[in-house]
C-alpha positions in Angstrom: 18.6 115.2 19.6 18.8 111.4 20.2 20.2 112.2 23.7 17.2 114.4 24.5 14.8 111.7 23.1 16.5 109.1 25.2 16.2 111.2 28.3 12.5 111.9 27.6 11.8 108.2 27.1 13.6 107.3 30.3 11.8 109.9 32.4 8.5 108.8 30.9 9.3 105.2 31.8 9.9 106.2 35.4 6.7 108.4 35.4 4.7 105.4 34.1 6.1 103.4 37.0 5.1 106.1 39.5 1.5 106.1 38.1 1.2 102.3 38.3 2.6 102.2 41.9 -0.1 104.5 43.2 -2.9 102.9 41.1 -3.8 100.3 43.7 -4.5 103.2 46.2 -7.6 103.9 44.2 -9.0 100.4 44.9 -9.7 98.5 48.0 -6.5 96.6 48.7 -7.1 93.7 51.0 -3.6 92.3 51.3 -3.1 90.4 54.5 0.7 91.1 54.9 0.4 94.8 54.0 -2.5 95.3 56.5 -0.7 93.3 59.2 2.5 95.5 58.9 0.2 98.6 58.7 -1.2 97.7 62.1 2.2 96.8 63.6 3.7 100.1 62.3 0.8 102.1 63.6 1.0 100.6 67.1 4.8 101.1 67.0 4.2 104.8 66.3 1.4 105.1 68.9 3.1 103.2 71.7 6.8 103.9 71.0 7.6 100.2 70.9 10.5 100.7 68.4 12.3 97.5 69.6 9.2 95.7 70.8 6.6 95.7 68.0 3.1 94.4 68.6 0.2 93.2 66.5 -3.1 92.5 68.3 -3.7 92.5 72.0 -4.7 88.9 71.9 -2.5 87.7 69.0 1.2 88.5 68.9 1.3 91.3 71.5 5.0 90.9 71.0 5.5 90.6 67.3 8.6 88.6 66.4 7.9 87.4 62.9 10.4 90.0 61.5 13.0 92.4 62.9 11.6 95.8 63.9 14.0 97.9 61.8 12.2 97.5 58.4 9.0 98.8 60.1 10.7 102.0 61.4 10.2 104.0 58.2 6.5 103.1 58.1 6.1 103.9 61.8 7.8 107.2 61.4 5.7 108.1 58.4 2.6 107.1 60.2 3.6 109.3 63.1 4.1 112.3 60.8 1.3 111.8 58.3 -0.7 108.7 58.8 -1.1 105.6 56.6 -1.1 107.6 53.4 2.4 108.8 54.1 3.5 105.2 55.1 2.3 103.9 51.7 4.1 106.8 50.0 7.3 105.6 51.7 6.8 102.1 50.2 6.0 103.5 46.8 9.1 105.8 46.9 11.3 102.8 47.7 9.9 101.0 44.6 10.3 104.0 42.4 13.9 104.3 43.6 14.3 100.6 42.6 13.1 101.5 39.1 15.6 104.3 38.9 18.4 102.0 40.2 17.5 99.4 37.4 17.6 102.2 34.8 21.0 103.5 36.1 22.6 100.0 36.2 21.3 99.1 32.8 22.4 102.4 31.2 25.9 101.9 32.6 26.2 98.3 31.5 24.0 98.1 28.4 23.2 101.6 27.1 20.2 103.9 27.0 17.6 101.9 25.2 18.1 98.7 27.1 17.8 100.8 30.3 14.5 102.2 29.1 13.3 98.7 28.2 14.4 97.3 31.6 12.6 100.1 33.4 9.4 99.5 31.4 9.5 95.7 32.0 9.7 96.2 35.8 7.2 99.0 36.0 4.6 97.1 34.0 4.9 93.9 36.0 1.7 93.6 37.9 3.2 91.9 40.9 5.7 94.7 41.2 3.4 97.7 41.0 0.5 96.0 42.8 2.6 95.4 46.0 5.3 98.1 45.5 3.2 100.8 47.1 1.9 98.8 50.0 3.2 98.8 53.6 5.2 95.6 53.1 8.8 94.9 53.9 9.5 94.0 50.2 9.9 97.5 48.8 12.7 98.6 51.1 14.3 95.2 51.0 14.4 95.0 47.2 15.9 98.5 47.0 18.6 98.1 49.6 19.6 94.6 48.6 20.0 95.4 45.0 21.7 98.7 45.8 24.3 96.7 47.6 24.9 94.6 44.5 25.3 97.7 42.2 29.0 98.4 42.8 30.0 94.8 42.1 28.0 94.7 38.9 29.6 97.9 37.7 33.1 96.7 38.5 33.9 99.0 41.3 36.7 97.3 43.4 37.9 100.0 45.7 37.6 99.8 49.5 34.9 102.5 49.5 32.8 100.5 47.1 33.0 97.3 49.1 32.2 99.3 52.3 29.2 100.8 50.6 28.0 97.3 49.5 28.5 95.9 52.9 26.7 98.7 54.8 23.8 98.7 52.3 23.5 94.9 52.6 23.5 95.2 56.4 20.6 97.6 56.2 18.8 95.2 53.9 19.4 92.3 56.4 17.9 94.4 59.2 14.8 94.8 57.0 14.2 91.1 56.2 17.0 88.8 57.4 19.3 86.8 55.2 17.5 87.7 52.0 19.3 91.1 52.2 22.6 89.6 51.2 21.3 87.5 48.3 21.8 90.0 45.4 25.3 90.9 46.7 26.3 87.2 46.8 24.9 86.7 43.3 26.7 89.7 41.9 30.0 88.6 43.4 29.4 85.1 42.1 28.7 86.4 38.6 31.7 88.6 38.5 34.0 86.0 39.9 32.9 83.5 37.3 33.4 85.9 34.4 36.6 87.3 35.7 37.9 83.9 36.9 38.6 85.7 40.2 38.4 83.8 43.5 39.4 87.1 45.1 36.1 88.7 44.2 34.2 85.7 45.6 36.2 85.9 48.9 35.7 89.7 49.1 32.0 89.2 48.5 31.7 86.5 51.1 33.5 88.7 53.7 31.2 91.7 52.9 28.1 89.5 53.1 29.3 87.9 56.3 29.9 91.3 57.9 26.5 92.5 56.7 24.9 89.8 58.9 26.7 91.0 62.1 24.3 93.8 63.2 21.2 91.7 62.8 22.8 88.6 64.5 24.0 90.8 67.4 20.5 92.2 67.9 18.8 88.8 67.8 21.3 87.3 70.2 21.6 90.2 72.6 18.1 91.6 72.7 16.0 89.5 75.1 13.3 87.3 73.6 14.4 87.6 69.9 16.5 84.4 69.6 13.8 81.9 70.5 11.1 83.7 68.6 12.7 85.1 65.5 15.9 83.2 65.4 14.6 79.7 65.9 10.9 79.9 65.1 11.2 82.0 62.0 14.6 81.8 60.4 15.7 78.3 61.4 12.2 76.9 60.9 11.9 78.4 57.4 15.3 77.1 56.4 14.7 73.5 57.5 11.0 73.3 56.6 9.6 73.1 60.2 7.0 75.8 59.3 4.0 74.4 57.5 3.0 77.6 55.6 4.7 78.2 52.2 5.7 75.8 49.5 8.3 73.0 49.9 9.0 72.3 46.3 12.6 73.2 45.2 11.3 74.5 41.8 8.6 76.8 43.4 10.6 80.0 42.6 10.6 78.9 38.9 6.8 78.4 39.0 6.4 81.9 40.6 8.6 83.4 37.8 6.5 81.7 35.1 3.2 82.7 36.7 4.0 86.3 37.8 6.7 87.9 35.7 4.3 89.3 33.1 4.4 91.0 30.6 8.2 90.7 30.9 8.6 87.0 30.5 8.9 86.9 26.7 11.5 89.7 26.8 13.3 87.9 29.6 13.6 84.8 27.4 14.7 87.0 24.5 17.2 88.7 26.7 18.8 85.3 27.7 18.9 84.3 24.0 20.6 87.6 23.0 23.1 87.3 25.9 24.0 83.7 24.8 24.6 84.8 21.2 26.2 88.2 21.7 29.7 89.1 22.7 28.4 91.4 25.4 30.2 90.5 28.6 27.8 92.7 30.6 24.7 90.9 29.2 26.2 87.5 30.3 27.0 88.9 33.7 23.4 90.1 34.2 22.2 86.6 33.2 24.4 85.0 35.7 23.4 87.6 38.3 19.7 86.7 37.8 20.3 82.9 37.6 22.3 82.7 40.8 19.6 84.6 42.7 16.9 82.2 41.5 19.1 79.2 42.4 19.7 80.6 45.9 16.0 81.2 46.3 15.4 77.5 45.6 17.5 76.4 48.7 15.4 77.2 51.7 12.9 74.5 52.6 10.1 77.0 52.9 9.3 79.2 49.9 6.8 82.0 49.4 6.0 83.8 46.1 7.1 87.2 47.4 10.6 86.0 48.1 11.2 86.2 44.3 10.6 89.9 44.3 14.2 90.5 45.4 15.3 89.1 42.0 12.8 91.2 39.9 15.4 93.9 39.2 17.9 91.3 37.9 15.2 89.8 35.7 14.3 93.2 34.4 17.9 93.9 33.6 18.2 90.6 31.6 14.9 91.6 29.8 16.6 94.8 28.8 19.3 92.8 27.0 16.5 91.8 24.5 16.8 95.2 22.7 20.5 95.2 22.3 20.3 94.2 18.6 17.7 97.0 18.1 19.8 99.9 19.5 20.6 101.3 16.1 17.0 101.2 14.9 15.8 102.8 18.2 18.4 105.6 17.9 17.3 106.3 14.3 13.7 106.5 15.5 14.4 108.1 18.8 11.7 110.8 18.6 8.9 108.3 17.7 10.0 105.9 20.5 10.1 108.7 23.0 6.7 110.0 21.9 5.3 106.4 22.4 6.8 106.3 26.0 5.3 109.7 26.8 1.9 108.5 25.5 2.2 105.4 27.6 3.0 107.3 30.7 0.1 109.7 30.2 -2.3 106.8 29.6 -1.1 105.3 32.9 -1.8 108.5 34.8 -5.2 108.9 33.3 -6.2 105.3 33.8 -4.7 104.8 37.3 -8.0 105.0 39.2 -9.7 102.5 36.9 -6.7 100.2 36.9 -6.5 100.3 40.7 -10.1 99.2 41.1 -9.5 96.5 38.4 -6.5 94.9 40.0 -7.8 95.0 43.6 -11.1 93.2 43.1 -14.1 93.3 45.4 -13.8 95.0 48.9 -14.0 92.7 51.9 -17.3 92.1 53.7 -16.2 94.5 56.5 -16.1 97.4 54.0 -19.2 96.4 52.1 -22.0 94.1 53.4 -21.2 94.5 57.1 -20.0 98.1 57.0 -23.1 99.6 58.6 -23.0 97.3 61.7 -19.3 97.8 62.1 -19.6 101.5 61.9 -21.1 101.3 65.4 -17.9 100.1 66.9 -15.2 102.6 68.0 -11.4 102.2 67.3 -10.0 99.9 69.8 -13.2 97.9 70.4 -12.9 94.1 70.5 -14.7 91.9 68.0 -14.7 88.1 68.0 -13.5 86.4 64.8 -14.5 82.7 64.9 -12.9 80.5 62.2 -10.9 77.3 61.9 -8.3 77.6 60.7 -7.6 81.2 61.7 -8.7 83.7 59.1 -5.6 86.0 59.0 -7.2 88.0 56.2 -10.3 88.9 58.3 -8.1 89.8 61.3 -5.9 92.0 59.2 -8.7 93.9 57.4 -10.6 94.6 60.6 -7.6 95.8 62.5 -6.1 97.8 59.6 -9.2 99.4 58.1 -11.3 99.9 61.3 -8.6 99.9 64.0 -10.6 97.3 65.9 -9.0 94.6 68.2 -10.1 91.3 66.7 -10.1 88.3 69.1 -9.5 85.1 67.1 -11.4 82.0 68.3 -11.9 78.5 66.9 -15.4 78.1 68.4 -18.2 80.4 69.5 -18.9 80.3 73.2 -22.2 81.4 74.8 -22.6 85.1 75.0 -22.0 86.8 78.4 -22.4 90.4 79.6 -19.3 92.4 79.0 -18.2 90.2 76.0 -17.6 91.9 72.7 -20.7 93.3 71.1 -20.2 91.7 67.7 -18.7 88.5 66.3 -17.9 87.4 62.8 -18.0 83.7 62.2 -17.5 81.5 59.2 -20.5 79.7 57.9 -21.7 77.0 58.6 -22.0 77.8 62.2 -23.5 76.2 65.3 -25.1 79.3 66.9 -24.3 79.6 70.6 -26.7 80.9 73.2 -27.0 84.6 73.5 -25.9 85.4 70.0 -28.3 86.7 67.3 -27.5 86.6 63.6 -27.8 90.1 62.0 -26.1 89.5 58.6 -24.7 86.9 56.3 -22.4 87.4 53.3 -19.7 85.5 51.4 -19.3 82.7 53.9 -19.4 84.9 56.9 -22.1 85.4 59.6 -22.3 88.7 61.6 -23.6 88.1 65.2 -24.7 90.5 67.9 -24.2 89.8 71.7 -27.7 89.8 73.2 -26.6 88.9 76.7 -27.7 91.5 79.3 
């Protein structure tokens, strides 16, 4: 009976995760990165630019911010079933990550810590809010941590190392060097505990080989070295890019601000690992700590970079229930019933929760919706702002399939120019434009030139 209760609780924890991952779909999710990748994937599917992705006609017509391979699953899904299927691909990747965390934790710590780790990751708002969006993070987190799994579990055969290397290579193709980070951390943790330089060398070799396909593509494919290699990777590493945070401790601030409600359990898990004789618990603590340390190294840091370490943080959080395993086993039926109730509550409340976490719709979907309804997909629209409003560009292109044209100043209207313009307020009105709406710092203008 305890085994059945454990299985019920684990399945319920995964079901809860599935409900939370789709909850944001019921709201109006204005996430700039997700909408940008949505547009790039859609155009990739429409135009067949599998190795030459594009964003807007007048902004990044050759999109080189990331390698194209991570966008392939979204583009293929869009081709087969539209954006809904593309979001389902992202949510499936995140659900698979939850299952991976459960499997690793069960193998290393036992059933109840695995359930706790699954619940911690599933309930973390940053994980479920972005885990079902068309971002590169869901496939990256899954593949990169899948590569680390054999090392964490102690598999040392050639097949295990080959699996780790191939999976890490796929993760690198999704989002560059971040794809090898969990593998390096897992090898470092095991090498420290085993006092085995051999493990560290084998991990370094596997990680180095995992970089080869991406490096070969960037070097050999015309146009990618100068744009992606130098302007993206190298500039982020040395701090030449002005976006992002430069502080070395920024990943720690992100952890403190976003890893909720799991942060108390994470602290408890570290304390339990420090006091217990569990070698596995100490290894998971090292696995998480090394990842965070590595994330502090690049000069440019962004909050979503820490997502790759969320599975490790959840595994450490699962260590918090190690002293309670006996009690949980004795009360297995009640604990399983509580997990079932929690999962059912998540399914029932998913629509309300989605609207709660996503906030107010953008002006293009609310105040200016009527005027924008008069434009057809592919129509141009001016977006006048300084600095560039990436959020407005992304929402107009993703939600309405328009072609926003970013400008830093409004020129006089001329015949044949876009029919509408959105400009930040305050605005010096240019000749030929007439104001037809104003909302939340934006002014909607119509071209009156004949």
